[in-house]
C-alpha positions as CSV (number, residue, x, y, z in Angstrom):
1,M,-20.6,165.4,200.9
2,I,-22.0,163.2,204.2
3,L,-25.0,161.5,204.3
4,I,-27.4,160.4,207.5
5,G,-30.3,158.3,207.5
6,L,-33.0,158.9,210.3
7,G,-36.1,156.5,211.3
8,G,-38.5,155.0,213.6
9,N,-41.2,153.3,214.1
10,L,-42.0,153.6,218.0
11,P,-43.3,156.8,219.6
12,S,-41.0,158.5,222.5
13,R,-41.6,161.4,225.2
14,L,-41.5,163.4,222.1
15,G,-44.6,161.5,220.7
16,G,-44.4,159.8,217.1
17,P,-41.1,158.6,214.5
18,A,-41.5,162.1,212.9
19,A,-41.1,164.0,216.3
20,A,-38.3,161.8,217.0
21,I,-36.6,162.9,213.3
22,A,-37.1,166.4,213.7
23,A,-35.9,166.8,217.1
24,A,-32.9,164.6,216.1
25,I,-32.5,167.2,213.2
26,D,-33.1,169.9,215.6
27,A,-29.9,168.3,217.7
28,L,-28.0,167.7,215.1
29,A,-28.1,171.4,214.1
30,K,-27.5,172.5,218.1
31,A,-24.0,170.8,217.6
32,R,-23.1,172.1,214.9
33,V,-23.9,169.8,212.0
34,V,-25.9,172.1,209.6
35,T,-28.7,170.1,207.4
36,A,-27.9,171.4,203.2
37,A,-30.4,168.7,201.9
38,R,-33.8,167.0,203.3
39,S,-35.8,164.4,201.9
40,R,-39.0,164.0,202.5
41,L,-40.6,161.9,204.7
42,Y,-41.1,158.4,203.7
43,R,-43.3,155.4,205.3
44,S,-41.6,152.0,204.9
45,A,-42.2,148.7,205.8
46,P,-39.8,146.4,208.5
47,V,-36.6,144.9,206.7
48,P,-36.2,141.8,207.0
49,A,-40.2,142.0,206.7
50,S,-41.5,141.2,209.9
51,D,-44.4,142.2,212.4
52,Q,-42.9,145.2,214.2
53,P,-44.7,148.7,213.0
54,W,-43.9,150.5,209.5
55,F,-41.3,153.0,209.5
56,L,-40.9,156.8,208.8
57,N,-37.4,157.3,207.1
58,E,-35.3,160.3,205.8
59,V,-32.0,160.8,204.4
60,I,-30.1,164.4,205.4
61,A,-27.0,165.6,203.5
62,V,-24.9,167.5,205.8
63,T,-22.2,169.9,207.0
64,T,-19.7,169.3,210.0
65,A,-16.2,169.7,211.2
66,L,-16.5,166.4,212.8
67,A,-14.5,163.6,212.1
68,P,-16.9,160.2,211.5
69,R,-16.2,159.0,215.1
70,D,-17.5,162.3,217.0
71,L,-20.2,162.1,214.4
72,L,-21.2,158.7,215.0
73,A,-20.5,159.2,219.0
74,L,-22.8,162.4,218.8
75,M,-25.5,160.9,216.7
76,H,-25.9,157.6,219.0
77,R,-26.3,160.5,222.1
78,I,-29.1,161.5,220.1
79,E,-30.5,158.2,220.0
80,A,-30.6,157.7,223.9
81,Q,-31.8,161.1,224.5
82,C,-35.1,160.3,222.5
83,G,-35.1,157.0,224.0
84,R,-33.4,154.2,221.8
85,E,-32.8,151.0,223.5
86,R,-30.5,148.7,221.3
87,R,-31.9,145.4,222.4
88,E,-32.4,143.5,219.0
89,R,-30.7,143.9,215.6
90,D,-33.7,145.1,212.8
91,G,-35.6,145.8,216.0
92,P,-38.2,148.4,216.7
93,R,-36.7,151.6,217.7
94,T,-37.8,155.6,218.9
95,L,-35.2,156.8,216.9
96,D,-32.5,155.1,214.0
97,L,-30.0,157.6,212.9
98,D,-27.3,155.8,210.4
99,L,-23.7,157.4,209.1
100,L,-24.2,156.1,205.9
101,D,-21.9,158.0,203.5
102,Y,-19.0,160.6,205.4
103,D,-17.3,162.1,201.8
104,G,-16.8,159.2,200.0
105,R,-14.8,157.5,202.3
106,V,-14.2,154.0,202.9
107,Q,-13.2,152.3,206.1
108,A,-14.3,148.9,207.5
109,G,-15.2,150.2,211.2
110,G,-14.1,148.9,214.4
111,E,-13.8,150.4,218.1
112,G,-15.3,152.9,217.8
113,E,-15.0,154.2,214.4
114,P,-18.2,153.8,211.7
115,A,-17.9,151.6,208.8
116,L,-18.3,153.8,205.8
117,P,-20.2,153.6,203.5
118,H,-23.2,151.9,205.3
119,P,-22.7,148.2,204.6
120,R,-26.4,147.5,203.9
121,M,-27.1,151.2,202.6
122,S,-27.3,149.6,199.2
123,H,-29.9,147.1,200.3
124,R,-32.5,149.0,201.5
125,A,-35.2,150.9,199.6
126,F,-35.4,153.1,202.7
127,V,-32.7,153.9,202.4
128,L,-31.7,154.8,198.4
129,R,-35.4,156.5,197.6
130,P,-34.6,159.4,199.8
131,L,-31.1,159.8,199.3
132,A,-31.6,159.7,195.3
133,E,-34.7,162.5,196.1
134,I,-31.8,164.9,197.8
135,A,-28.7,163.6,195.8
136,P,-29.7,162.2,192.4
137,G,-26.7,160.9,190.9
138,W,-24.7,159.5,194.2
139,R,-22.2,157.1,193.4
140,H,-21.6,154.4,196.0
141,P,-17.9,154.3,197.2
142,L,-17.5,150.7,197.2
143,T,-19.2,150.0,193.7
144,G,-19.7,152.9,192.1
145,E,-23.1,152.5,191.1
146,T,-25.4,155.1,190.9
147,V,-28.0,155.4,193.3
148,E,-30.4,155.0,190.7
149,Q,-28.7,152.2,189.7
150,L,-29.1,150.7,193.6
151,I,-32.3,151.0,193.5
152,A,-33.3,148.8,190.0
153,A,-31.1,146.4,191.7
154,L,-33.7,146.1,195.0
155,P,-35.0,142.9,195.5
156,P,-39.1,143.2,195.2
157,G,-41.4,143.8,197.8
158,Q,-39.1,146.7,199.5
159,V,-41.7,149.1,200.4
160,A,-40.6,153.2,200.8
161,Q,-43.1,155.7,199.7
162,P,-43.2,159.4,200.6
163,I,-45.6,160.5,202.7
164,S,-45.5,164.2,202.5
165,G,-44.9,167.3,199.9
């Protein structure tokens, strides 16, 4: 299973974050990255806590023939098309696409290769809650913990609430 996290908290030329997320999923589909499952949108507080606007987040499961490196490059191009500017880590953004897991692969990353699984995903409610919705029982490739165990171990205060159906 290939998992992608999507999020944003700033308006883009397309409208609000929900429009950017929908446009990103469409752009992925045009590049033959097929969405097999899609969570609801979640409203989440920034992590780490800050005074920036709250985020909208979603997780999708996809299928693709693209290698992890090529999928990551495509995701960065889509972010740029939606006006993403990489100014500061954990700062506000129009669109953020994260490659969370690629068929359980484990790799350190570097030189264009993504770190897999995503190194901070197991500590983020805005990733784990929507992930549990589309892949209950998913196990972290390094630790073997289920998504439900990871959610139970989250630090208090992380807010990620579904906002749609």
